[in-house]
Backbone as CSV, one residue per row, in Angstrom:
resi,resn,N_x,N_y,N_z,CA_x,CA_y,CA_z,C_x,C_y,C_z
1,MET,-1.908,1.266,-26.988,-1.571,1.681,-25.623,-0.609,2.868,-25.671
2,PHE,-0.889,3.880,-24.854,-0.014,5.038,-24.769,0.750,5.013,-23.444
3,PHE,1.936,5.600,-23.461,2.716,5.720,-22.232,3.541,6.994,-22.320
4,GLN,3.935,7.507,-21.169,4.773,8.697,-21.118,6.218,8.244,-20.974
5,PRO,7.071,8.565,-21.956,8.444,8.049,-21.910,9.216,8.579,-20.709
6,ALA,9.910,7.676,-20.043,10.738,8.070,-18.896,12.080,8.590,-19.395
7,GLU,12.593,9.607,-18.721,13.879,10.172,-19.120,14.999,9.411,-18.410
8,VAL,15.274,8.232,-18.907,16.337,7.405,-18.337,17.358,7.106,-19.425
9,GLN,18.587,6.864,-19.000,19.658,6.538,-19.929,19.625,5.045,-20.216
10,LEU,19.243,4.675,-21.440,19.175,3.270,-21.803,20.558,2.752,-22.174
11,ARG,20.791,1.493,-21.847,22.077,0.870,-22.169,22.201,0.694,-23.673
12,GLU,23.436,0.785,-24.145,23.706,0.688,-25.581,25.003,-0.084,-25.784
13,ILE,25.008,-1.002,-26.741,26.167,-1.863,-26.973,26.691,-1.665,-28.390
14,LYS,28.033,-1.601,-28.508,28.707,-1.610,-29.809,29.723,-2.748,-29.815
15,PRO,30.019,-3.327,-30.988,31.074,-4.345,-31.029,32.463,-3.754,-30.804
16,PHE,32.663,-2.504,-31.220,33.922,-1.795,-30.973,33.652,-0.298,-31.125
17,GLU,34.566,0.508,-30.617,34.307,1.947,-30.474,34.040,2.640,-31.808
18,GLU,34.745,2.240,-32.869,34.604,2.931,-34.151,33.350,2.526,-34.919
19,PHE,32.609,1.550,-34.415,31.386,1.116,-35.086,30.419,2.298,-35.140
20,PRO,29.790,2.560,-36.291,29.049,3.816,-36.466,27.717,3.924,-35.741
21,LEU,27.222,2.847,-35.156,25.970,2.931,-34.399,25.956,1.888,-33.299
22,GLY,25.071,2.095,-32.323,24.951,1.157,-31.219,23.598,0.480,-31.218
23,PHE,23.503,-0.596,-30.433,22.253,-1.338,-30.280,21.726,-1.066,-28.873
24,GLY,20.595,-0.388,-28.788,20.059,0.017,-27.505,18.984,-0.919,-26.992
25,GLU,18.642,-0.754,-25.716,17.584,-1.562,-25.110,16.257,-1.316,-25.834
26,GLY,15.530,-2.399,-26.072,14.267,-2.300,-26.785,14.433,-2.116,-28.274
27,SER,15.546,-2.628,-28.832,15.798,-2.444,-30.264,15.979,-3.778,-30.971
28,LEU,15.683,-3.767,-32.265,15.771,-4.948,-33.121,16.664,-4.609,-34.302
29,ALA,17.704,-5.423,-34.524,18.655,-5.177,-35.606,18.760,-6.405,-36.500
30,GLY,18.912,-6.164,-37.800,19.149,-7.229,-38.768,20.494,-7.010,-39.431
31,VAL,21.354,-8.031,-39.397,22.713,-7.912,-39.920,22.964,-9.029,-40.923
32,ILE,23.472,-8.657,-42.096,23.886,-9.633,-43.104,25.387,-9.504,-43.291
33,SER,26.119,-10.612,-43.178,27.557,-10.642,-43.458,27.787,-11.421,-44.745
34,THR,28.698,-10.915,-45.572,28.961,-11.590,-46.843,30.166,-12.522,-46.777
35,ASP,30.824,-12.600,-45.622,31.944,-13.530,-45.460,32.074,-13.885,-43.986
36,GLU,32.736,-14.999,-43.721,32.839,-15.506,-42.356,33.671,-14.600,-41.456
37,LEU,34.678,-13.937,-42.015,35.503,-13.066,-41.177,34.693,-11.878,-40.669
38,ALA,33.905,-11.272,-41.538,33.049,-10.155,-41.110,32.092,-10.606,-40.019
39,SER,31.496,-11.771,-40.213,30.560,-12.315,-39.232,31.239,-12.574,-37.897
40,THR,32.436,-13.157,-37.946,33.163,-13.516,-36.726,33.603,-12.280,-35.947
41,VAL,34.169,-11.304,-36.644,34.608,-10.072,-35.977,33.428,-9.389,-35.296
42,PHE,32.318,-9.261,-36.014,31.143,-8.590,-35.454,30.593,-9.350,-34.253
43,LEU,30.361,-10.644,-34.406,29.720,-11.436,-33.357,30.548,-11.495,-32.086
44,TYR,31.827,-11.859,-32.203,32.620,-12.113,-31.001,33.001,-10.820,-30.273
45,HIS,33.251,-9.760,-31.009,33.548,-8.497,-30.329,32.290,-7.905,-29.699
46,LEU,31.131,-8.077,-30.337,29.882,-7.599,-29.742,29.602,-8.322,-28.428
47,VAL,29.712,-9.644,-28.443,29.462,-10.431,-27.237,30.484,-10.095,-26.152
48,ALA,31.760,-10.021,-26.520,32.809,-9.735,-25.535,32.587,-8.386,-24.861
49,ASN,32.181,-7.386,-25.623,31.963,-6.055,-25.053,30.756,-6.005,-24.130
50,ALA,29.781,-6.867,-24.374,28.541,-6.828,-23.593,28.616,-7.643,-22.308
51,LEU,29.538,-8.592,-22.218,29.553,-9.532,-21.093,29.755,-8.859,-19.743
52,SER,30.493,-7.766,-19.715,30.774,-7.115,-18.432,29.570,-6.351,-17.890
53,GLU,28.528,-6.189,-18.714,27.383,-5.372,-18.317,26.129,-6.180,-18.016
54,GLY,26.218,-7.507,-18.104,25.045,-8.317,-17.808,24.980,-9.552,-18.674
55,PRO,23.894,-10.319,-18.561,23.762,-11.562,-19.322,23.754,-11.321,-20.831
56,VAL,24.405,-12.225,-21.546,24.410,-12.210,-23.012,23.990,-13.594,-23.481
57,TYR,23.075,-13.636,-24.427,22.535,-14.900,-24.924,22.835,-15.032,-26.412
58,HIS,23.315,-16.220,-26.792,23.495,-16.526,-28.215,22.711,-17.780,-28.535
59,VAL,21.850,-17.687,-29.546,21.060,-18.846,-29.958,21.100,-18.966,-31.470
60,GLY,20.772,-20.156,-31.935,20.737,-20.434,-33.365,20.674,-21.928,-33.578
61,PRO,20.546,-22.349,-34.816,20.507,-23.785,-35.097,21.904,-24.396,-35.046
62,GLY,22.102,-25.398,-34.206,23.391,-26.078,-34.133,24.398,-25.360,-33.251
63,SER,25.565,-25.977,-33.109,26.630,-25.436,-32.251,27.483,-24.470,-33.062
64,SER,27.040,-23.233,-33.144,27.706,-22.268,-34.024,28.526,-21.229,-33.267
65,PHE,28.705,-21.411,-31.962,29.448,-20.426,-31.176,30.608,-21.103,-30.463
66,SER,31.800,-20.494,-30.545,33.007,-21.053,-29.939,33.402,-20.254,-28.698
67,VAL,33.254,-20.862,-27.533,33.673,-20.211,-26.293,35.197,-20.069,-26.274
68,LYS,35.891,-21.030,-26.853,37.355,-20.971,-26.920,37.811,-19.718,-27.662
69,LEU,37.147,-19.407,-28.769,37.501,-18.203,-29.525,37.145,-16.943,-28.737
70,LEU,36.014,-16.948,-28.066,35.606,-15.787,-27.273,36.618,-15.487,-26.176
71,LYS,37.224,-16.529,-25.594,38.175,-16.336,-24.498,39.473,-15.682,-24.964
72,ARG,39.677,-15.571,-26.270,40.814,-14.791,-26.760,40.571,-13.293,-26.581
73,LEU,39.303,-12.925,-26.401,38.942,-11.515,-26.238,38.633,-11.160,-24.795
74,THR,38.127,-12.122,-24.023,37.784,-11.874,-22.622,37.850,-13.177,-21.846
75,GLU,38.420,-13.129,-20.652,38.555,-14.340,-19.846,37.259,-14.711,-19.139
76,ASP,36.515,-13.710,-18.704,35.306,-13.961,-17.914,34.102,-14.137,-18.836
77,VAL,33.629,-15.373,-18.942,32.460,-15.656,-19.789,31.292,-16.151,-18.934
78,SER,31.305,-15.787,-17.649,30.284,-16.296,-16.727,28.887,-15.757,-17.035
79,ASN,28.791,-14.662,-17.778,27.483,-14.103,-18.128,26.958,-14.606,-19.470
80,LEU,27.660,-15.559,-20.077,27.271,-16.051,-21.403,26.359,-17.267,-21.289
81,TYR,25.289,-17.255,-22.076,24.355,-18.384,-22.145,24.130,-18.747,-23.606
82,LEU,24.232,-20.045,-23.910,24.084,-20.522,-25.283,22.874,-21.435,-25.395
83,GLY,22.251,-21.425,-26.558,21.099,-22.302,-26.768,20.894,-22.598,-28.238
84,ASN,20.208,-23.694,-28.509,19.865,-24.073,-29.880,18.379,-23.861,-30.117
85,VAL,18.049,-23.199,-31.202,16.654,-23.075,-31.629,16.599,-23.375,-33.120
86,TYR,15.493,-23.971,-33.537,15.372,-24.387,-34.937,14.120,-23.839,-35.617
87,SER,13.297,-23.141,-34.871,12.068,-22.583,-35.436,11.749,-21.266,-34.743
88,MET,10.860,-20.496,-35.346,10.444,-19.239,-34.733,9.729,-19.474,-33.408
89,ASP,8.956,-20.543,-33.332,8.269,-20.850,-32.077,9.270,-21.078,-30.951
90,GLU,10.340,-21.831,-31.248,11.367,-22.082,-30.232,12.099,-20.792,-29.863
91,LEU,12.349,-19.933,-30.847,13.015,-18.666,-30.554,12.153,-17.795,-29.645
92,LEU,10.869,-17.707,-29.935,9.971,-16.906,-29.101,9.903,-17.450,-27.676
93,GLN,9.895,-18.778,-27.538,9.905,-19.382,-26.207,11.196,-19.030,-25.469
94,ALA,12.323,-19.087,-26.188,13.614,-18.771,-25.573,13.669,-17.313,-25.122
95,LEU,13.148,-16.405,-25.938,13.196,-14.984,-25.592,12.370,-14.668,-24.352
96,ASN,11.334,-15.439,-24.120,10.523,-15.225,-22.922,11.243,-15.673,-21.655
97,LEU,12.345,-16.429,-21.810,13.102,-16.916,-20.660,14.292,-16.032,-20.305
98,VAL,14.755,-15.221,-21.248,15.971,-14.444,-21.001,15.668,-13.274,-20.071
99,GLU,16.724,-12.761,-19.451,16.578,-11.635,-18.527,16.250,-10.354,-19.293
100,ASP,15.385,-9.533,-18.716,15.027,-8.257,-19.349,16.267,-7.394,-19.579
101,ASN,16.212,-6.565,-20.621,17.266,-5.582,-20.930,18.614,-6.221,-21.239
102,SER,18.600,-7.438,-21.762,19.853,-8.124,-22.072,20.078,-8.183,-23.583
103,LEU,21.316,-8.508,-23.958,21.669,-8.681,-25.366,21.408,-10.117,-25.780
104,VAL,20.691,-10.285,-26.888,20.449,-11.606,-27.467,20.871,-11.553,-28.930
105,VAL,21.762,-12.465,-29.321,22.203,-12.549,-30.713,21.727,-13.875,-31.282
106,VAL,21.081,-13.809,-32.435,20.580,-15.004,-33.116,21.370,-15.178,-34.404
107,SER,22.057,-16.306,-34.545,22.795,-16.595,-35.773,21.927,-17.380,-36.746
108,LEU,22.182,-17.161,-38.035,21.476,-17.870,-39.112,19.959,-17.745,-38.970
109,PHE,19.505,-16.566,-38.607,18.078,-16.360,-38.361,17.185,-16.793,-39.523
110,PRO,17.521,-16.487,-40.787,16.609,-16.845,-41.880,16.422,-18.344,-42.088
111,THR,17.251,-19.168,-41.444,17.100,-20.621,-41.599,16.069,-21.206,-40.636
112,LEU,15.568,-20.402,-39.701,14.592,-20.922,-38.742,13.271,-21.234,-39.433
113,LEU,12.625,-22.302,-39.008,11.346,-22.708,-39.586,10.223,-21.768,-39.152
114,ASN,9.179,-21.710,-39.973,7.955,-20.947,-39.662,8.224,-19.454,-39.491
115,ARG,9.070,-18.917,-40.360,9.384,-17.485,-40.298,8.305,-16.719,-41.069
116,THR,7.280,-16.294,-40.362,6.146,-15.608,-40.974,6.071,-14.166,-40.483
117,ALA,5.275,-13.361,-41.168,5.083,-11.975,-40.740,4.496,-11.921,-39.334
118,GLU,3.573,-12.828,-39.053,2.952,-12.859,-37.726,3.991,-13.114,-36.640
119,ASN,4.931,-14.036,-36.912,5.961,-14.341,-35.921,6.956,-13.196,-35.751
120,ILE,7.226,-12.469,-36.834,8.108,-11.307,-36.716,7.456,-10.241,-35.832
121,VAL,6.160,-10.047,-35.985,5.446,-9.092,-35.133,5.502,-9.537,-33.671
122,GLU,5.338,-10.840,-33.420,5.440,-11.349,-32.049,6.840,-11.119,-31.484
123,LEU,7.843,-11.291,-32.338,9.230,-11.032,-31.943,9.390,-9.574,-31.510
124,ARG,8.831,-8.680,-32.302,8.887,-7.253,-31.991,8.215,-6.954,-30.655
125,LYS,7.100,-7.616,-30.389,6.386,-7.410,-29.128,7.248,-7.810,-27.935
126,VAL,7.951,-8.938,-28.055,8.799,-9.404,-26.955,9.951,-8.427,-26.717
127,VAL,10.560,-7.947,-27.802,11.647,-6.968,-27.684,11.171,-5.732,-26.935
128,ASP,9.995,-5.238,-27.294,9.458,-4.036,-26.646,9.119,-4.293,-25.177
129,ARG,8.502,-5.432,-24.920,8.048,-5.732,-23.556,9.212,-5.952,-22.596
130,LYS,10.270,-6.614,-23.069,11.382,-6.971,-22.192,12.578,-6.025,-22.330
131,GLY,12.504,-5.066,-23.239,13.613,-4.137,-23.415,14.882,-4.800,-23.906
132,LEU,14.749,-5.807,-24.767,15.911,-6.561,-25.237,16.691,-5.796,-26.297
133,MET,17.968,-6.108,-26.382,18.787,-5.727,-27.532,18.903,-6.987,-28.381
134,LEU,18.046,-7.134,-29.368,17.971,-8.357,-30.165,18.631,-8.116,-31.516
135,VAL,19.683,-8.887,-31.804,20.432,-8.757,-33.050,20.291,-10.060,-33.828
136,LEU,19.630,-9.992,-34.972,19.428,-11.153,-35.833,20.467,-11.115,-36.941
137,THR,21.219,-12.216,-37.105,22.319,-12.207,-38.072,22.192,-13.347,-39.071
138,HIS,22.871,-13.160,-40.201,22.947,-14.206,-41.217,24.219,-13.988,-42.023
139,THR,24.817,-15.078,-42.479,26.002,-15.011,-43.330,25.703,-15.714,-44.640
140,THR,25.919,-15.018,-45.744,25.645,-15.598,-47.052,26.568,-14.985,-48.090
141,ILE,26.996,-15.792,-49.063,27.791,-15.263,-50.172,26.904,-14.957,-51.366
142,GLU,25.623,-15.308,-51.266,24.682,-15.090,-52.362,23.836,-13.857,-52.070
143,LEU,24.468,-12.698,-52.153,23.787,-11.449,-51.830,23.744,-10.562,-53.064
144,ASN,22.564,-10.097,-53.412,22.399,-9.179,-54.535,22.678,-7.759,-54.050
145,GLU,23.901,-7.298,-54.278,24.298,-5.973,-53.797,23.514,-4.851,-54.472
146,LEU,22.891,-5.135,-55.613,22.126,-4.115,-56.327,20.718,-3.946,-55.767
147,ASP,20.307,-4.852,-54.895,18.963,-4.771,-54.314,19.008,-5.160,-52.841
148,LEU,19.738,-4.393,-52.052,19.858,-4.713,-50.630,18.522,-4.620,-49.891
149,PRO,17.660,-3.637,-50.182,16.343,-3.644,-49.522,15.557,-4.922,-49.798
150,GLY,15.625,-5.413,-51.041,14.946,-6.662,-51.374,15.534,-7.853,-50.647
151,GLU,16.855,-7.848,-50.448,17.510,-8.931,-49.718,17.054,-8.948,-48.254
152,PHE,16.953,-7.783,-47.642,16.490,-7.738,-46.251,15.039,-8.185,-46.136
153,ARG,14.219,-7.844,-47.122,12.826,-8.296,-47.069,12.761,-9.815,-47.211
154,GLU,13.608,-10.375,-48.071,13.623,-11.827,-48.262,14.088,-12.545,-46.999
155,LEU,15.108,-12.011,-46.337,15.717,-12.698,-45.198,15.057,-12.371,-43.858
156,TYR,14.491,-11.171,-43.727,13.957,-10.731,-42.436,12.471,-10.383,-42.463
157,THR,11.822,-10.579,-43.614,10.356,-10.551,-43.757,9.717,-9.169,-43.592
158,LEU,9.919,-8.539,-42.444,9.324,-7.218,-42.184,10.412,-6.244,-41.718
159,PRO,11.294,-5.819,-42.634,12.394,-4.937,-42.214,11.922,-3.608,-41.640
160,GLU,10.671,-3.237,-41.913,10.141,-1.989,-41.361,10.107,-1.991,-39.833
161,LEU,10.067,-3.176,-39.218,9.983,-3.276,-37.761,11.346,-3.220,-37.075
162,PHE,12.414,-3.106,-37.863,13.773,-3.103,-37.324,14.273,-1.667,-37.149
163,GLU,15.029,-1.430,-36.065,15.696,-0.136,-35.903,16.923,-0.033,-36.797
164,SER,17.655,-1.155,-36.950,18.930,-1.122,-37.670,18.989,-2.241,-38.700
165,LEU,19.503,-1.915,-39.893,19.743,-2.899,-40.950,21.145,-2.654,-41.493
166,LEU,22.013,-3.684,-41.420,23.422,-3.519,-41.774,23.900,-4.640,-42.678
167,VAL,24.808,-4.312,-43.598,25.525,-5.312,-44.384,27.010,-5.164,-44.068
168,LEU,27.674,-6.277,-43.724,29.084,-6.271,-43.346,29.900,-7.078,-44.342
169,ARG,31.072,-6.542,-44.707,31.990,-7.240,-45.603,33.416,-6.951,-45.126
170,THR,34.345,-7.860,-45.384,35.754,-7.560,-45.101,36.567,-7.686,-46.380
171,ASN,37.654,-6.943,-46.431,38.658,-7.180,-47.461,40.029,-7.013,-46.827
172,SER,41.028,-7.590,-47.471,42.384,-7.517,-46.935,43.358,-7.220,-48.066
173,TYR,44.431,-6.522,-47.700,45.479,-6.194,-48.667,46.800,-6.131,-47.919
174,ARG,47.716,-7.016,-48.328,49.046,-7.066,-47.723,48.981,-7.172,-46.199
175,GLY,48.096,-8.035,-45.732,48.010,-8.313,-44.305,47.220,-7.317,-43.491
176,HIS,46.593,-6.357,-44.141,45.772,-5.375,-43.436,44.300,-5.591,-43.781
177,TYR,43.442,-5.410,-42.785,42.022,-5.736,-42.936,41.155,-4.494,-42.733
178,ARG,40.066,-4.463,-43.495,39.075,-3.404,-43.337,37.682,-4.023,-43.295
179,LEU,36.827,-3.424,-42.474,35.415,-3.791,-42.450,34.659,-2.754,-43.273
180,ASN,34.081,-3.210,-44.375,33.283,-2.331,-45.233,31.814,-2.617,-44.952
181,MET,31.092,-1.615,-44.538,29.711,-1.848,-44.141,28.770,-0.829,-44.770
182,THR,27.552,-1.287,-44.996,26.486,-0.423,-45.485,25.391,-0.382,-44.433
183,VAL,25.060,0.801,-43.981,23.958,0.991,-43.036,22.744,1.459,-43.828
184,LEU,21.728,0.597,-43.913,20.510,0.959,-44.635,19.486,1.633,-43.738
185,LYS,19.522,1.292,-42.461,18.556,1.851,-41.521,19.228,1.956,-40.166
186,ALA,18.935,3.028,-39.437,19.562,3.246,-38.132,18.579,3.981,-37.228
187,PRO,18.742,3.845,-35.899,17.907,4.613,-34.973,18.078,6.112,-35.211
188,ALA,17.101,6.883,-34.780,17.104,8.326,-35.043,18.389,9.004,-34.580
189,GLU,18.917,8.579,-33.426,20.117,9.234,-32.898,21.372,8.882,-33.693
190,PHE,21.277,7.866,-34.565,22.412,7.483,-35.406,22.098,7.651,-36.893
191,VAL,21.135,8.509,-37.223,20.716,8.632,-38.618,21.871,9.089,-39.512
192,SER,22.832,9.805,-38.950,23.979,10.257,-39.747,24.868,9.103,-40.186
193,SER,24.687,7.914,-39.593,25.515,6.758,-39.952,25.007,6.042,-41.200
194,ILE,23.821,6.397,-41.697,23.276,5.726,-42.876,24.186,5.977,-44.072
195,GLY,24.544,4.897,-44.764,25.454,4.991,-45.898,26.566,3.969,-45.773
196,ASP,27.664,4.207,-46.479,28.783,3.265,-46.525,29.917,3.712,-45.613
197,HIS,30.583,2.724,-45.009,31.699,2.982,-44.105,32.819,1.983,-44.397
198,SER,34.048,2.405,-44.190,35.200,1.513,-44.305,36.090,1.752,-43.095
199,ILE,36.244,0.707,-42.265,36.897,0.858,-40.966,38.089,-0.095,-40.877
200,PRO,39.293,0.388,-40.555,40.431,-0.518,-40.347,40.215,-1.378,-39.108
201,ILE,40.459,-2.684,-39.236,40.161,-3.591,-38.116,41.310,-4.550,-37.813
202,ASP,42.539,-4.164,-38.146,43.680,-5.052,-37.892,43.714,-5.528,-36.443
203,SER,43.529,-4.613,-35.496,43.628,-4.975,-34.077,42.486,-5.884,-33.640
204,LEU,41.347,-5.831,-34.341,40.210,-6.684,-34.006,40.361,-8.077,-34.593
205,VAL,40.975,-8.146,-35.765,41.139,-9.430,-36.451,42.243,-10.265,-35.814
206,LYS,43.329,-9.621,-35.405,44.524,-10.338,-34.945,44.247,-11.400,-33.891
207,PRO,43.510,-11.106,-32.809,43.303,-12.150,-31.791,42.388,-13.289,-32.237
208,LEU,41.680,-13.104,-33.342,40.736,-14.128,-33.796,41.343,-15.095,-34.805
209,LEU,42.531,-14.765,-35.325,43.149,-15.617,-36.350,44.159,-16.581,-35.741
């Protein structure tokens, strides 16, 4: 199917201003965190920043999201919706229920059952049809840093269908924190962000500890 692109300004979300790329409407991102602090900083600041602009959905297996922690960043959580999904079929059903052009974050995505190439393609179709900002995340300490493309293929099956692929890590020294990230793939407008970044995040970490 062909269409003539409309010249409209699409919404774009970042977890914080210094983050090297944004997640736009109709985009699919895969994020791997190598520690819980990196995962927490990314997830909660991303959700907090998006809440003022419309509905935000967080889904995953089990109760993995803390509203109490989110309220340290923003008082108004009326646009937040949480859900549990345990398989790709359940995730696809959930995505068909969310509001168009909204942010959806999926935690522990690689643990979902029936994660096949066919289901990833269906996921891509839903993102395109509904204009979603879909961010699939996973946290693992067993990451082969020498073969990051292979790790994304193992965890996300068809990384070619993603606009953004990121690896997040944190380190600390004498009470100061940095987010060290590798951008393997980025949308065309953020192609200059591909590579390694090290960002001071003391102000982002403080309210979460």
